[in-house]
BAVEX-881582 format. One record per residue: residue in one letter; z, x, y of N, C-alpha, C, O in turn. Coordinates in pm, 1 decimal, always signed. Example, Ala and Ser with C-alpha at 12.3 -4.5 7.8 and 13.67 -1.06 7.14 Angstrom:
REC   marke         nw         nu         nv        caw        cau        cav         cw         cu         cv         ow         ou         ov
REC       A     +780.0    +1319.0     -569.0     +780.0    +1230.0     -450.0     +780.0    +1320.0     -330.0     +846.5    +1423.6     -331.9
REC       S     +708.0    +1285.0     -225.0     +714.0    +1367.0     -106.0     +787.0    +1290.0       +3.0     +803.9    +1340.9     +113.8
//
This chain:
REC   marke         nw         nu         nv        caw        cau        cav         cw         cu         cv         ow         ou         ov
REC       M    -1165.8     -581.1    -3603.7    -1188.1     -587.2    -3442.3    -1343.2     -592.6    -3423.0    -1420.4     -549.6    -3508.7
REC       K    -1381.7     -645.3    -3311.3    -1514.8     -649.4    -3259.5    -1552.3     -517.3    -3228.2    -1466.4     -431.5    -3207.8
REC       P    -1678.5     -492.1    -3222.4    -1744.3     -364.2    -3196.0    -1715.3     -310.8    -3075.0    -1684.3     -192.7    -3058.7
REC       L    -1727.5     -427.7    -2951.9    -1706.9     -396.0    -2826.2    -1552.7     -342.9    -2812.2    -1527.6     -240.2    -2749.2
REC       T    -1457.2     -416.8    -2872.4    -1332.6     -381.5    -2852.5    -1282.8     -244.4    -2884.5    -1198.8     -182.5    -2819.0
REC       V    -1347.5     -201.6    -2998.7    -1323.2      -57.8    -3060.4    -1406.2      +19.2    -2949.3    -1342.2     +109.8    -2895.9
REC       D    -1518.0       +3.7    -2910.0    -1574.2      +82.1    -2822.8    -1480.2      +96.3    -2698.4    -1453.6     +211.2    -2663.4
REC       M    -1427.5       -7.4    -2628.6    -1347.6      -17.1    -2521.9    -1219.6      +73.8    -2557.9    -1197.3     +164.4    -2477.6
REC       L    -1154.7      +64.8    -2640.1    -1035.7     +131.5    -2695.2    -1075.4     +277.5    -2695.2     -997.3     +360.2    -2648.2
REC       R    -1195.4     +314.9    -2746.5    -1235.7     +462.9    -2779.7    -1252.9     +532.6    -2646.0    -1225.8     +650.5    -2623.3
REC       A    -1310.0     +428.1    -2545.7    -1336.3     +514.5    -2416.7    -1211.6     +530.6    -2327.7    -1201.6     +623.6    -2247.7
REC       H    -1120.9     +440.1    -2344.0     -980.5     +454.5    -2284.2     -920.8     +593.7    -2348.3     -880.3     +684.1    -2275.3
REC       L     -919.4     +601.7    -2481.8     -882.6     +722.3    -2547.5     -940.4     +864.6    -2497.2     -880.1     +970.6    -2480.4
REC       I    -1069.4     +834.4    -2479.7    -1133.8     +958.9    -2453.7    -1096.4     +993.4    -2309.9    -1072.1    +1110.2    -2279.3
REC       V    -1091.9     +904.0    -2229.7    -1053.0     +939.4    -2086.9     -907.3     +990.0    -2093.1     -886.4    +1100.4    -2043.0
REC       A     -818.5     +932.6    -2140.5     -689.9     +958.7    -2148.0     -668.5    +1110.0    -2203.9     -583.2    +1184.9    -2156.1
REC       S     -752.2    +1145.4    -2306.5     -746.0    +1287.3    -2373.5     -792.4    +1371.1    -2279.1     -734.3    +1478.2    -2261.9
REC       F     -894.9    +1339.5    -2208.8     -952.7    +1424.3    -2108.5     -848.5    +1472.1    -1976.2     -834.4    +1579.7    -1918.2
REC       T     -789.9    +1349.6    -1961.2     -675.4    +1371.4    -1850.2     -570.3    +1461.4    -1918.6     -524.4    +1558.5    -1858.5
REC       A     -535.5    +1432.7    -2032.7     -424.4    +1517.0    -2084.9     -466.2    +1657.7    -2108.5     -377.9    +1743.5    -2108.7
REC       L     -588.2    +1691.5    -2128.1     -645.4    +1849.2    -2129.1     -623.1    +1869.1    -2005.8     -538.4    +1956.9    -1989.1
REC       C     -669.3    +1818.0    -1898.3     -656.6    +1879.9    -1753.6     -515.3    +1892.2    -1720.1     -484.2    +1980.8    -1640.5
REC       A     -426.3    +1817.4    -1768.2     -278.9    +1832.0    -1726.3     -208.0    +1947.4    -1810.7     -111.8    +2014.5    -1773.5
REC       Q     -276.5    +1956.1    -1933.2     -217.0    +2077.6    -2014.5     -269.7    +2222.6    -1963.0     -203.2    +2326.0    -1969.3
REC       L     -408.6    +2210.6    -1908.1     -460.5    +2335.4    -1855.4     -372.6    +2375.6    -1736.9     -333.0    +2491.8    -1727.6
REC       L     -340.5    +2281.2    -1644.3     -267.3    +2288.9    -1523.8     -106.6    +2343.2    -1560.8      -37.5    +2413.2    -1486.8
REC       A      -77.6    +2303.3    -1663.5      +72.7    +2355.2    -1722.3      +49.1    +2502.0    -1766.6     +128.1    +2586.8    -1725.0
REC       C      -53.6    +2538.9    -1848.0      -54.6    +2657.9    -1879.6      -76.1    +2768.7    -1768.6      -30.2    +2883.0    -1768.9
REC       V     -160.2    +2705.6    -1669.3     -188.5    +2791.3    -1558.4      -53.0    +2816.6    -1474.7      -24.9    +2923.7    -1421.2
REC       A      +20.3    +2708.7    -1472.7     +153.5    +2718.7    -1396.4     +277.7    +2824.8    -1479.9     +367.2    +2892.6    -1429.5
REC       L     +240.0    +2805.7    -1621.5     +332.0    +2891.9    -1678.1     +302.0    +3049.5    -1658.9     +386.0    +3139.2    -1652.6
REC       L     +180.5    +3059.5    -1652.4     +114.0    +3203.1    -1641.7     +129.5    +3256.1    -1490.2     +148.4    +3375.9    -1468.9
REC       L     +121.6    +3170.3    -1395.2     +134.6    +3221.2    -1241.7     +255.1    +3192.5    -1154.1     +279.4    +3246.9    -1046.4
REC       L     +341.6    +3081.2    -1227.3     +465.2    +3057.3    -1150.6     +590.6    +3120.8    -1233.6     +575.1    +3162.6    -1348.4
REC       P     +704.9    +3124.2    -1172.3     +820.6    +3161.4    -1243.5     +886.9    +3037.9    -1298.4     +991.4    +2996.1    -1248.6
REC       V     +833.7    +2984.3    -1390.6     +894.3    +2862.1    -1465.2     +924.0    +2899.8    -1618.4     +865.4    +2986.9    -1682.5
REC       S    +1017.4    +2824.2    -1659.3    +1082.2    +2857.4    -1779.6    +1010.8    +2744.3    -1888.7     +989.2    +2624.7    -1868.7
REC       Q     +987.3    +2812.9    -1990.5     +908.1    +2742.2    -2100.9     +989.5    +2611.6    -2137.1     +930.3    +2511.8    -2178.2
REC       Q    +1114.3    +2614.3    -2122.4    +1194.9    +2476.4    -2141.7    +1188.8    +2388.0    -2060.1    +1245.2    +2280.7    -2081.4
REC       L    +1116.3    +2412.5    -1942.7    +1078.6    +2290.0    -1838.2     +971.3    +2194.9    -1931.3     +984.1    +2072.8    -1939.8
REC       F     +877.1    +2262.6    -1990.9     +777.3    +2184.4    -2059.4     +818.6    +2105.4    -2167.6     +740.0    +2028.7    -2223.2
REC       A     +955.1    +2119.9    -2207.8    +1003.4    +2043.1    -2315.4    +1099.2    +1924.2    -2256.6    +1141.0    +1837.7    -2333.5
REC       S    +1129.2    +1923.1    -2131.4    +1220.8    +1842.7    -2079.5    +1178.4    +1686.1    -2077.0    +1059.9    +1662.4    -2100.8
REC       T    +1250.3    +1596.0    -2054.7    +1215.3    +1458.4    -2060.9    +1146.1    +1443.0    -1919.8    +1036.5    +1386.9    -1918.2
REC       P    +1208.8    +1494.9    -1782.7    +1115.5    +1443.5    -1658.0     +988.7    +1492.5    -1675.9     +895.9    +1421.0    -1638.0
REC       F     +957.9    +1628.2    -1739.0     +838.8    +1673.2    -1731.4     +731.2    +1601.2    -1838.3     +609.1    +1610.7    -1826.1
REC       R     +791.6    +1535.9    -1933.2     +719.5    +1450.4    -2046.0     +668.0    +1325.0    -1962.4     +552.0    +1283.8    -1962.2
REC       L     +784.2    +1267.3    -1885.7     +738.5    +1153.6    -1803.9     +645.4    +1177.1    -1703.6     +567.4    +1089.1    -1667.1
REC       L     +647.4    +1295.3    -1653.3     +547.2    +1316.9    -1541.0     +418.9    +1346.0    -1618.7     +318.8    +1317.3    -1553.0
REC       A     +396.3    +1390.7    -1729.9     +283.9    +1407.1    -1783.2     +214.5    +1273.8    -1828.4      +93.5    +1252.2    -1820.9
REC       L     +308.7    +1188.8    -1876.0     +262.2    +1038.2    -1921.6     +212.5     +986.1    -1797.0      +98.0     +941.1    -1800.9
REC       A     +279.3     +982.2    -1677.7     +239.0     +938.2    -1544.2      +90.0     +991.5    -1506.3       -3.0     +919.1    -1470.8
REC       A      +86.7    +1125.8    -1520.2      -43.9    +1149.9    -1480.7     -152.9    +1127.9    -1550.7     -264.6    +1133.7    -1499.2
REC       I     -128.6    +1094.9    -1699.6     -222.1    +1054.7    -1788.7     -271.4     +929.0    -1744.7     -390.7     +909.8    -1721.4
REC       V     -185.5     +845.5    -1733.0     -232.1     +689.7    -1695.9     -268.9     +687.4    -1543.4     -349.7     +600.5    -1510.4
REC       S     -227.5     +759.0    -1459.8     -295.1     +773.0    -1331.7     -444.2     +819.7    -1345.7     -536.3     +768.7    -1282.0
REC       G     -458.0     +920.2    -1434.1     -597.3     +979.9    -1448.6     -684.3     +867.8    -1493.7     -799.5     +851.4    -1453.5
REC       V     -620.4     +788.2    -1583.1     -709.2     +681.4    -1650.9     -743.1     +575.2    -1536.8     -857.8     +533.8    -1519.6
REC       I     -639.2     +536.5    -1463.8     -648.4     +441.0    -1361.9     -774.5     +488.0    -1243.4     -863.9     +411.5    -1207.1
REC       V     -757.6     +625.7    -1196.6     -839.3     +674.0    -1104.7     -993.3     +659.8    -1179.7    -1086.1     +598.2    -1127.2
REC       T    -1000.2     +712.5    -1281.3    -1127.9     +712.2    -1372.6    -1196.7     +594.5    -1361.7    -1311.6     +585.1    -1318.5
REC       R    -1108.6     +479.3    -1411.3    -1163.4     +340.9    -1397.2    -1205.8     +299.8    -1262.5    -1305.0     +227.5    -1253.1
REC       D    -1141.2     +338.1    -1155.2    -1181.8     +288.1    -1026.9    -1312.4     +370.9     -987.0    -1408.5     +305.4     -946.6
REC       F    -1321.9     +490.3     -993.8    -1441.5     +564.0     -975.7    -1573.6     +491.6    -1069.4    -1679.9     +466.5    -1012.7
REC       A    -1556.7     +466.4    -1194.4    -1644.3     +417.4    -1266.5    -1673.4     +275.7    -1223.3    -1788.9     +238.9    -1244.6
REC       Q    -1585.1     +182.1    -1162.3    -1617.7      +59.3    -1105.3    -1697.5      +75.0     -970.5    -1791.2       +1.9     -938.8
REC       A    -1653.0     +170.3     -901.7    -1717.8     +187.9     -768.3    -1888.5     +222.2     -804.9    -1974.8     +160.3     -742.7
REC       A    -1919.4     +304.6     -889.2    -2043.2     +374.9     -937.9    -2091.5     +235.8     -988.2    -2190.6     +202.0     -923.5
REC       F    -2062.8     +162.4    -1062.6    -2110.7      +23.6    -1117.5    -2148.4      -61.3    -1008.5    -2262.5     -107.0    -1002.0
REC       E    -2053.4      -87.6     -915.3    -2086.8     -185.8     -793.5    -2189.6     -110.4     -706.9    -2249.7     -178.9     -624.2
REC       A    -2215.9       +9.5     -713.5    -2333.2      +64.0     -603.2    -2449.9      +62.5     -684.7    -2560.3      +55.9     -630.7
REC       A    -2437.0      +68.6     -823.0    -2582.4      +46.1     -911.8    -2619.3      -96.0     -887.9    -2734.7     -125.4     -856.7
REC       L    -2530.8     -180.6     -900.7    -2558.5     -317.6     -874.7    -2637.3     -337.7     -752.2    -2745.7     -395.7     -745.6
REC       R    -2570.5     -282.8     -654.2    -2622.4     -307.1     -502.2    -2751.4     -243.8     -491.8    -2841.2     -289.8     -421.3
REC       S    -2763.1     -130.8     -566.2    -2928.8      -63.4     -545.4    -3017.0      -97.0     -645.5    -3123.9      -36.4     -652.0
REC       H    -2984.0     -202.6     -742.3    -3059.9     -264.8     -830.2    -3092.2     -171.7     -964.2    -3177.9     -204.8    -1046.2
REC       H    -3021.3      -64.5     -974.0    -3033.2      +36.6    -1092.3    -2951.9      -22.6    -1203.2    -2966.7      +25.1    -1315.7
REC       A    -2857.8     -132.5    -1182.5    -2788.9     -201.9    -1292.9    -2828.9     -354.6    -1256.9    -2835.1     -390.4    -1139.3
REC       T    -2854.7     -438.9    -1360.0    -2889.8     -566.5    -1324.2    -2846.1     -635.2    -1459.6    -2855.7     -583.1    -1570.7
REC       P    -2798.9     -754.7    -1433.1    -2756.5     -863.7    -1537.1    -2861.2     -884.8    -1623.2    -2972.4     -911.6    -1577.9
REC       H    -2835.3     -874.2    -1773.4    -2968.7     -886.2    -1844.9    -2995.7    -1036.6    -1876.7    -3111.4    -1078.5    -1880.9
REC       D    -2887.1    -1118.4    -1899.3    -2915.7    -1249.0    -1933.6    -2857.2    -1343.3    -1856.0    -2793.0    -1291.7    -1764.5
REC       A    -2854.1    -1485.2    -1857.6    -2803.4    -1573.0    -1772.5    -2650.7    -1572.4    -1765.5    -2602.2    -1616.7    -1661.4
REC       H    -2566.3    -1528.1    -1862.4    -2426.2    -1538.2    -1852.7    -2372.6    -1404.7    -1793.9    -2253.1    -1376.3    -1785.9
REC       E    -2481.9    -1322.0    -1751.4    -2436.0    -1197.2    -1684.7    -2327.5    -1097.3    -1774.2    -2252.2    -1014.0    -1723.6
REC       H    -2339.9    -1127.7    -1917.3    -2254.2    -1008.1    -1986.2    -2318.3     -910.1    -2009.6    -2262.6     -804.8    -1978.7
REC       R    -2434.3     -901.4    -2061.4    -2502.1     -787.3    -2093.2    -2581.9     -721.2    -1961.2    -2661.2     -789.0    -1895.9
REC       V    -2556.5     -602.0    -1933.9    -2627.5     -518.7    -1836.3    -2741.1     -437.2    -1869.4    -2736.7     -367.8    -1971.0
REC       S    -2844.9     -437.8    -1793.0    -2960.0     -349.1    -1820.6    -2939.2     -220.3    -1720.8    -2924.4     -237.3    -1599.7
REC       I    -2939.2      -99.6    -1777.0    -2908.8      +27.2    -1656.6    -3033.9      +94.1    -1672.3    -3079.0     +133.7    -1779.8
REC       A    -3094.4     +106.4    -1546.7    -3222.1     +189.5    -1541.3    -3186.6     +322.7    -1575.3    -3073.0     +369.0    -1564.9
REC       A    -3312.2     +398.2    -1626.4    -3294.4     +556.5    -1659.7    -3271.7     +638.1    -1557.5    -3216.7     +746.5    -1576.6
REC       D    -3311.9     +596.4    -1431.1    -3319.6     +681.4    -1306.8    -3181.1     +658.0    -1228.7    -3167.1     +701.7    -1114.5
REC       C    -3085.0     +591.1    -1291.1    -2968.0     +563.7    -1201.7    -2882.2     +689.7    -1169.8    -2849.1     +775.1    -1252.0
REC       P    -2854.4     +687.8    -1049.5    -2795.3     +835.1    -1009.3    -2665.4     +852.7    -1085.0    -2639.8     +966.1    -1125.3
REC       Q    -2589.6     +764.9    -1106.6    -2450.6     +793.0    -1156.1    -2441.6     +687.1    -1291.1    -2354.5     +603.6    -1315.4
REC       G    -2557.0     +720.1    -1364.8    -2555.1     +625.3    -1479.0    -2441.6     +657.7    -1578.9    -2391.5     +564.6    -1642.0
REC       W    -2397.1     +787.5    -1597.3    -2276.1     +804.6    -1698.3    -2164.7     +747.9    -1663.1    -2083.8     +713.9    -1749.4
REC       L    -2141.9     +728.3    -1532.3    -2023.9     +668.3    -1471.8    -2029.7     +521.3    -1491.3    -1932.7     +451.0    -1519.9
REC       V    -2163.9     +476.9    -1471.8    -2194.7     +303.8    -1494.3    -2162.0     +270.6    -1654.1    -2100.0     +173.3    -1696.8
REC       V    -2210.4     +359.1    -1715.8    -2199.4     +340.0    -1874.3    -2052.3     +334.1    -1898.7    -1997.5     +244.3    -1962.6
REC       L    -1989.4     +439.9    -1841.3    -1815.2     +446.7    -1868.4    -1736.5     +315.1    -1830.3    -1646.9     +257.2    -1891.7
REC       H    -1801.9     +283.7    -1701.6    -1731.9     +150.0    -1658.4    -1746.6      +24.1    -1765.3    -1656.8      -54.8    -1794.8
REC       L    -1892.1      +25.1    -1819.5    -1890.3      -83.9    -1892.5    -1830.0      -64.8    -2048.8    -1792.6     -157.6    -2120.4
REC       R    -1829.6      +50.6    -2077.4    -1752.6      +66.6    -2218.3    -1598.2      +58.1    -2186.5    -1524.4      +15.4    -2275.3
REC       L    -1545.4      +96.0    -2065.7    -1395.7      +78.6    -2039.7    -1377.8      -89.8    -2042.0    -1274.0     -142.5    -2082.2
REC       T    -1477.7     -155.1    -2000.0    -1437.0     -300.8    -1972.4    -1484.1     -375.2    -2087.0    -1460.9     -496.1    -2086.8
REC       G    -1552.9     -319.2    -2195.9    -1613.4     -389.5    -2292.7    -1709.2     -474.5    -2286.3    -1716.8     -575.7    -2356.1
REC       R    -1810.1     -430.1    -2180.0    -1939.4     -525.4    -2164.8    -2034.6     -459.7    -2214.3    -2046.3     -341.2    -2183.1
REC       P    -2134.2     -526.1    -2311.5    -2240.8     -476.1    -2357.8    -2370.8     -427.1    -2246.8    -2394.7     -485.5    -2141.2
REC       F    -2425.9     -339.0    -2285.1    -2545.6     -300.0    -2194.5    -2657.2     -236.9    -2271.5    -2632.4     -197.3    -2385.4
REC       V    -2764.9     -224.6    -2227.0    -2880.1     -169.1    -2249.7    -2942.5      -69.2    -2155.5    -2946.1      -93.2    -2034.8
REC       L    -2995.4      +50.7    -2210.3    -3049.6     +143.3    -2121.9    -3203.8     +111.8    -2109.6    -3271.8      +96.1    -2211.0
REC       A    -3252.6     +103.7    -1993.1    -3385.3      +57.2    -1979.1    -3471.1     +191.0    -1950.7    -3429.4     +285.0    -1883.0
REC       G    -3586.7     +185.4    -2007.6    -3680.4     +308.9    -1993.9    -3749.9     +299.7    -1847.5    -3716.7     +205.8    -1775.2
REC       H    -3840.0     +389.0    -1803.9    -3894.8     +403.5    -1696.5    -3990.2     +292.1    -1684.3    -4060.5     +281.8    -1583.7
//
């Protein structure tokens, strides 16, 4: 597999893992604060709801990262680096640089971090 593909898959897995962690924390809080049975968390509907929450979390994160990337392009904090616009240069002072990098990793695009 190409390194960019591996990086793209890794980024998706990290976002999905973080979303699953948040869902698990919410389930633990619900277990402590609400009168719910532990058996609820082993049911098929709950598992499907958890899966839907993870997928939704990845989609929402991708949307936020894409919006940050588009804003960085408009503000010239991110610029295409070569003629084919595959590689992107990201300015060190980009306000949402981590989201821009996340977008590029999620989409499998190469990038370089530019200094001041």
